[in-house]
N, C-alpha and C positions, 0 to 999 in steps of 0.2 A: 595118889590113889584114885582110881577111876571106878565109879559106881554107876551102873546103868539099871534102870527100873522099868518094869512093865506095869507095876501096880503104883498108882499115884499116891495112895495112902502111905505106902512104905517109903516113897520118895520124900514126902513131907516129913515123915518121922525122922529119916536120916538127916534131912536138912536142919531140923530142930536140934539134933544131937551136935551138929557143927556150929550152932549158934545163929542160924538164919531165922530171923524173926518176922520177915515180910509175909504178907498174906498170899501164899502160893495158889490158893484155891481160886482167887480172882484172876490170877494170871492164866489159869488153865482155860478160862472161857473168854478171855479178852480177845477182841477181833482185830487188834492192831499189833504191830511189832513193839516190843518193850525192851529197853536197855537201861540199866542203872548200875553204876559202880559204887561200891562201898569200900571202906578202909581195908577190910580183910578178904573180900570176895566181890564177885560181879555176877549179876543175873541178866541173862538174855533169854527172851521168849520170842519164838518165831511162829507165825501162823501156818497151819497146815491145811490141806485140802483133801478132797475125796474121802471124807469121813474119818481121816486120821486125827488123833489128838494133837493139839498144839505142842510144839517142842519147847522144853524149858531146860536150860543148863545153868548150873551154878559153878563158877570157876574160881579157884584160888590156887595158891602155891602148894598147899598141902593136899587138897582133895578136889575132885571134879564130879559133880552129880548131874546125871542126864536122865530126862524123861521125855518120851518113851525110849525103848531100845533103839539104838542107832548102829548100823553096821559100820565096821572099820573100813577104811579105804585101802585097797590093795596097793602095794608099792610104797606105802608110807611107814617107816620104821619108828615105832614109839621109843624103843631103847636108844636109838641114835639121836632122836630129838632131845631126850632127857640128858644126854651127855653134852649136847651143843648149847642148851639153854636151861636156865633154872625154871623157865616157864614152858618147857617142852611138852610136858604132859597136858597142861591146859590148852596150849596151842593146838595139839593133836586133836583134842576133843572138840574144840571150836571149829576146826577145819572139817572134821567128819560131820558135825551137825550142819554147818553151812552148806556143805556139798549135798547132803541129803535133802535139805530144804530147797536148794536150787533145782534139783532133779524133780521134786514135786511141783515146783512152780512152772518148770518147762512142760511137764505133762499137763498141768491145768491149762496153760496157755494154748496148747495144741487143741484141747477140747473147745475152748472159746473160738479159736481160729476156724474150726470146722463149723461151728454155729454161724459165724459170719459168712462163710462160703455158702451155706445153705440158705441164708437170708437173701442172698443175691438173686435167688430164683423164686423163693416164696413171697418176699416183700410183705411180710406180716408186721403191721405197725407195733403191736404189743410186744412181739418177740424182739423187734429192733430196739425198742426202748429198754426192755429187760436186759438184753445183751450189752447195750451201751452202758447201763448202770453197773453191770457186772465187770465190764472191762475197765471202767474208770476206777472202781474200787481196787481191782487187781493191779492196775498200773500204779496207783498210789502206794500200794504195798511193795511193789518191786522197786520203786524209787527210794522208799525207806530202807529196804534191804541193801540197795546199792550204796546208800550213804553210810550204812553200818560197815560195809566192807571197805569203803574208802577210809573210814576212821581207823579201821584195823591196819590197813596198808600204810597209813600215815603215822603209825606207832602211837596212836592217840587212845589206845585201849589197854588198860592194865591187864596183866595175865595172858596177853596174846602177843607172841613174838613172831611176826610174819617173816622175819629174816631167815628163820630156820626152815621155812617152807615157802621161800620166795617165789619159785616158779609156780607152785600149786596155787598160791593165793592170787598171783597175777592172772593165771588162767581162769580162776573162779571169778575174779573181777571182770575180765573180758567177756565171759559168758553172760554175766549178769547185765553188763552194759548192752550186749547184743539183744538180750531178752527185753530190756527197757526200750530199745529202738524198735523192736518188733511190735511192742505194745502201742507205740506211737503210730507206727504204720498201720496197724490194725484199726486204730481209732479213725484214721483218715479214710480207710476202706469202708468202715461202718458209716461214716459221714456221707460218703458217696452213695452208699446203699439207701440211706435216708433221703437224700436228694432225688434219687431215682424213684423212690416211692412217692415223693411229693409231685414229681413230674407226671407219673402215671395217674395219680389221683386228679391232677389238673386236667389231663387229657380226658379222663372219664367225665369230669364235671362239664367241660366244654362240649363233649358229645351229648350230654343230657340237656344242656342249654339249647344246643342246635336242634335236638329232637323236639323240645318244647316250642321252639320258634316255628318249626314246621307245622306243629299241631295248631298253634295260634293262627298261622297264616291260612291253614285250611278252614278253620272256623270263621275267619274274616271273610274269605271268599264265599263260603256258604251264606254268611250274613248278608253280603252284598247281593248275591243272586236272589235271595228271598226278599230283601227289603225293597228293591226297586219296583217289582211288579206289585208287591203288597201295598206300597204307598199309592200307586196308581189305582189299584182296586179300591183302596180306602176312600180316595177322592171321589171316584165314580159311585161309591156306595152311599154317598150323601143323597138323601131323597130329592131335595130341590134341584140338585145338579144331575143326578143320574137319570131322572125321568126324561130329560130333554136330550140325552146322549144317545147316539146310534149304537146299538148293541154290538154290531159287527166291528165298528170302529174301535170300540173299547177292547174287544178281543184282540184285534190286530195290534193295538197299542201295547197291550200286555205282552203279547208274543215278541214284539219288537224290543220292548224294554228288557225282557228276560234275555233275549239273544245278545243285546248290547252288554248287559251285566256279566253274562257268561264269557263273552269275548274279552271284555276288560279284565276279568279275573284270570283267564288263560294267559293273556299278555303279561300280567303281573307275575304269574307263576313262571312263565318262560324266562323273564328277566331275572328273577330270583335264582333260578337253577343255573343260569349262565354265570352268575357271580360265584 
């Protein structure tokens, strides 16, 4: 018997009728994949995205409970599976839920991939860090989902007989492996984007340092131009020394010293610009 529920309270009530004592309320909000096998039934909880409630299924030989509603997969005959295996019904439910979950994961990855493509142009640090965390969390989830499917393929999960849907489960496993590989590739792309951001910031920092160097060079030149004649004027400003000095000679010496300091500064500036 397969029972699908849109109302979570009705799902819990039906589960209690069949003797399920686990706290399903906590599973509803759990942010990781959950799998636990019991003597008479098995509980699998899968994470959903895009605002959809997390998927929970309780599988046994006599009944299968699913929350929320999951569409049946075209081309898969439930009546045929029930004839081929005593676990045909639970295998059918598991496949439908796994297939639905994978479609949601593929859609969510496409959104992350678009974010990564946009970051290559914007190079926004906070968005890069946010997307990196989001991708890491999603990649861990896909790895857990992949391991769950591998266990099912290895006949290591009670109530799921993949032999009756051999091709379908093989295809599901291959698509999940491909998604896991794409997550790893996206991680490398995001790492390159982060390196590109660091390189751009380094170039900006070097440009700022070069600009400050030019400012300091200009101030140094101005200081040299001012300090030389100022020093001479200070010396001749001493009363005991300045009274005996020829005023014209003092003016000529100031002009000469100023010209020398200007020429020296221009030569320094020319050599700096050549570098």
